[in-house]
C-alpha positions in Angstrom: -106.7 40.0 -20.5 -105.6 38.9 -24.1 -104.8 42.1 -24.9 -102.3 42.1 -21.9 -100.4 38.4 -23.1 -100.7 40.0 -25.8 -98.6 43.4 -25.5 -96.1 41.4 -23.6 -95.3 39.0 -25.9 -94.6 42.0 -28.2 -92.2 42.8 -25.9 -90.5 39.4 -25.6 -89.8 39.8 -29.4 -88.4 43.7 -29.1 -85.8 42.2 -26.7 -85.0 38.8 -28.8 -84.4 41.1 -31.7 -81.6 43.1 -30.2 -83.7 46.3 -29.4 -82.8 47.5 -25.5 -84.3 45.4 -23.5 -85.6 46.4 -20.1 -82.6 45.1 -17.1 -83.4 42.2 -15.0 -84.1 41.9 -11.4 -81.1 42.7 -9.4 -81.2 39.4 -7.8 -81.0 37.2 -11.2 -78.2 39.8 -12.5 -76.0 38.8 -9.3 -73.5 36.2 -9.7 -74.6 33.0 -7.4 -71.1 32.3 -6.4 -68.4 34.2 -5.0 -65.3 31.8 -4.0 -63.9 32.8 -0.5 -60.5 34.4 0.1 -58.0 31.3 0.2 -57.0 29.9 3.8 -53.6 29.7 4.5 -52.8 25.9 6.1 -51.4 26.0 9.7 -50.4 23.5 12.1 -53.2 22.5 14.5 -53.3 23.9 18.3 -53.2 21.3 20.7 -56.5 22.5 21.9 -57.7 21.1 18.2 -55.9 17.5 18.2 -58.3 14.9 18.1 -58.0 11.6 20.1 -59.1 8.4 19.7 -61.3 8.2 22.6 -63.5 10.8 20.5 -64.5 8.7 17.5 -61.4 10.3 15.4 -57.9 8.6 15.1 -55.1 11.2 14.3 -52.6 9.6 12.5 -49.0 11.3 13.7 -46.9 12.8 10.8 -43.4 10.2 10.1 -40.5 12.3 11.1 -37.2 11.9 9.6 -34.5 11.9 12.5 -32.1 15.3 12.6 -28.7 14.8 12.3 -28.1 15.1 16.1 -31.0 12.2 16.4 -29.3 10.1 14.0 -25.8 10.5 15.4 -26.7 9.4 18.5 -28.7 6.6 17.2 -25.4 5.1 15.1 -23.0 5.9 18.2 -25.3 4.1 20.5 -25.3 1.1 17.8 -21.4 1.5 17.5 -20.9 1.1 21.4 -23.2 -1.7 21.3 -21.7 -3.7 19.1 -17.9 -2.8 19.2 -16.2 -2.6 23.2 -14.2 0.2 23.7 -10.3 -0.2 23.2 -8.0 0.1 26.1 -5.7 3.1 25.8 -2.5 2.3 24.2 0.2 2.5 26.4 4.1 1.0 25.9 3.4 -2.4 27.5 -0.1 -3.0 25.3 0.6 -1.1 21.9 1.9 -4.1 19.9 -1.0 -6.7 21.4 -2.9 -8.5 18.8 -1.4 -6.3 16.3 -3.1 -3.0 16.5 -0.8 -1.2 15.3 2.6 -0.7 12.8 3.9 2.3 13.9 3.7 3.7 17.8 5.8 6.7 19.1 7.9 6.8 15.5 8.5 3.1 15.9 8.1 -0.2 13.9 8.7 -3.3 15.1 11.2 -5.6 13.2 9.1 -7.7 12.5 6.0 -5.5 11.4 8.7 -5.2 8.5 10.1 -8.1 7.4 10.8 -8.1 4.0 12.1 -12.1 4.0 12.1 -14.4 6.9 15.8 -13.5 7.5 16.0 -10.1 6.0 14.5 -7.0 6.9 15.0 -4.8 3.6 17.3 -3.6 1.0 19.3 -0.3 1.0 20.1 0.9 -2.4 22.3 3.4 -3.0 22.9 4.3 -6.9 25.7 7.3 -6.2 28.0 4.5 -4.6 26.9 1.5 -6.9 25.4 -0.3 -3.8 22.4 -2.9 -3.2 22.4 -4.3 0.8 20.4 -6.8 2.4 19.6 -5.8 5.9 19.6 -8.4 8.5 17.9 -8.6 11.9 19.9 -10.5 14.4 20.7 -10.7 18.0 24.5 -10.6 16.9 25.3 -7.3 15.1 28.6 -8.6 14.9 27.5 -11.6 12.9 24.9 -10.0 11.0 27.7 -7.8 9.1 29.1 -10.6 8.2 26.5 -10.9 5.3 25.5 -7.0 4.5 24.2 -4.4 6.7 23.1 -5.1 10.6 20.3 -3.1 11.9 20.2 -1.8 14.9 17.9 -3.2 17.4 16.6 0.2 19.5 16.0 1.5 16.0 13.1 1.5 14.2 12.4 -0.6 11.4 10.3 1.5 9.1 9.0 4.7 10.5 10.9 7.0 12.4 15.0 6.9 12.3 16.2 3.7 11.0 19.6 2.4 12.1 22.3 0.6 10.2 25.9 -0.2 10.6 27.8 -2.1 8.3 31.8 -3.1 8.2 33.7 -1.1 5.6 36.7 -3.5 4.5 37.2 -7.1 5.2 33.5 -8.5 3.3 32.3 -8.4 0.0 31.8 -5.2 -1.3 27.7 -5.5 -1.4 27.8 -6.3 2.4 30.4 -2.8 2.9 30.2 0.5 3.5 33.7 1.5 2.6 32.2 3.8 0.0 30.4 5.7 1.9 32.8 8.4 2.5 32.3 8.9 -1.5 28.8 10.4 -1.2 27.8 13.9 -1.1 24.7 16.0 0.4 21.7 15.8 -1.9 22.0 12.1 -3.2 19.1 9.6 -3.2 18.8 6.2 -1.0 16.4 4.0 -1.6 15.1 1.6 1.6 12.6 -1.1 0.6 10.9 -3.2 3.7 7.3 -5.3 3.6 5.7 -2.3 4.2 6.9 -0.4 1.0 10.0 1.5 -0.4 10.9 5.1 0.1 13.3 7.5 -1.3 15.9 9.6 0.9 18.3 12.3 0.6 21.6 12.4 2.3 21.9 15.9 4.8 24.8 15.0 7.4 27.8 13.3 6.5 31.0 13.7 9.3 32.7 11.7 11.5 31.6 11.2 15.2 33.1 9.7 18.3 32.4 5.8 18.8 30.5 6.4 22.2 28.1 8.6 20.5 24.9 7.1 19.9 23.1 10.3 20.2 22.4 10.6 16.3 19.9 7.5 16.5 17.4 8.7 18.4 13.6 8.7 17.2 12.9 11.4 15.4 9.2 12.3 13.9 10.4 12.9 10.4 11.5 9.4 8.9 15.4 9.0 8.1 18.1 6.5 7.5 21.5 6.7 10.1 24.4 4.7 8.3 27.4 4.3 10.5 31.0 2.4 9.8 34.0 2.2 11.5 37.2 4.8 10.2 40.3 3.1 9.2 43.3 4.3 11.1 40.8 5.7 14.0 39.2 3.3 15.9 37.9 5.8 18.6 35.7 7.0 15.5 32.9 6.3 13.4 32.2 7.6 10.0 28.7 9.2 9.7 25.3 9.1 7.0 22.2 10.6 7.8 19.6 11.1 5.1 16.0 12.2 5.5 13.0 11.3 3.5 11.8 13.5 0.6 
């Protein structure tokens, strides 16, 4: 027995000293831990979801609302906070100052520049700066300046203005209107702002022709005055915004 122990010890010494050692048993040469393949996480199937009755409480994940859900929610809040308005009609459109312009027409009181003055017309080409007045009697208004045609718009759309061609101070007269040429610039200012217009139409019309004062989709000025020696005629200038 003593000899056997000595031999085993000698063999061990030979292995540690760098000589070829005997192979280890297979059980010792195999790694003790081999990682398994990674699993792809998936949402649990309905049958895998536990309930509180089973002693397990499942916490639902918080989900952000979809765009449709958000819009529906906002709309619901708006529906509760802002009552729906009645459709606009010619009889109710101006109530409670809901609009400034309706169907290419602006009420004079929504554009008044001063207490008694609707606006100011400036025509550099003939050196004219004229105040425009809103009055029940247009002839009376023309003693001070231009008179606004009550049936025309006061800002958006077609603004109609008439004035004497003589017999009043120059600042209140359209006496030089016939000196305008196409392309000349006009300016008109009210409490709603100031716009620039270009002359496009210059002609004589019948004193019974009111077609040029109708409502228009674009913004324009329509100026009229008497024609000396032709009581049945009117001189007309029409300028378009631009």
